[in-house]
Phi, psi and omega in degrees: 000141175242167182239148172238130179238106173289122184220035186256001185294153180280340181064042187297326182287349179255008176293143014273003183300330185260012177291326184236007179212133178299149181304323184290347178261003176293138186281140172227122182054041174081009181215142176304147182308314184293335175296321176298322179293314178301319179302318180292321179295318178299319179297330180278348184085012176274119186242002179241122187226130172258122181249124178269114185247161179203261180303118180054038185297331179298329178292321178294316179299313183295314179298315184297308184290330181284331190249347188225134181273052180256157173274102186265143167236121180254126180237129184268129170265101188283341180227133181288097183243012176111162183294322178299315178298317180299312180297321180301328178297335182265359182255156178216206182280000182294122180273009182288161176297150178224137177255122181249124177232124179295135188293349179250023187238125172247122184241137176262095182208171179274092182297325181297319177295321181299309187286349175279350180294147182251010177242167171291131186225139171233145176288137182223140176210152180285144178224159181283321182239091184292346183295346181265000189226171163285131188246145186239134169260121186248151172220106182055042177085354179262137180282122180260333182198148176229138178222134180272122176043062183287142176289331175235093186300142177273346176194179175254016179267117184251151175291132190262004173098015175221139186219132172245112181248125188287337180225101183298332180294320180296318178296319178301318180296322179293321177292318176302323181296312182292332178287312182293328178271000180053048176271109184236153169231130185056034178065024178227156175275111190261142175298324178303317180293323177294321177294324176297322175299317177302321178299316181294336176277003178086016178268109185290146177229139181239158178272166178235312187276348187304000000 
């Protein structure tokens, strides 16, 4: 299994902190956010990581290679076109499972239990204001519908920033579909919309944190 970490965001809501440092390098408990993610990947035995970089990406590259013995692939997102587009840059024809963790997200969960799952899984957690997130409609733990930042939320269950997809090629095809069909939300190609396409193709997705 390999991991993809989208880390190309501008971090506009955290300015001025992110004017001269990428959001993923902001310290939490004495360590950059992305360092906490790398620690978890190493503990899982995942040693191949694709990092999608953009804003101040050279700093992310330098920190990663200097501090972690992982096999890194750095892919630059030269234009901010959304999370779906960013993840798509890290996917290819490989049908192997892929673990996607957003580079600005630290989650307290049982990663070992997560990666042992044999189905497509996304992290889900309740939030007070679902309009700021990708939102999930669940039925007995199964994802029935996903909507990115809905003006009228279908539930208060939000995507928590971690995804286990059993076949990376299928996700790549779904992302290619929303790009070629120009399916955008908030003028960006969203990972949530690509996952919804997977649902319409009959690919089941289950929740994890719920």
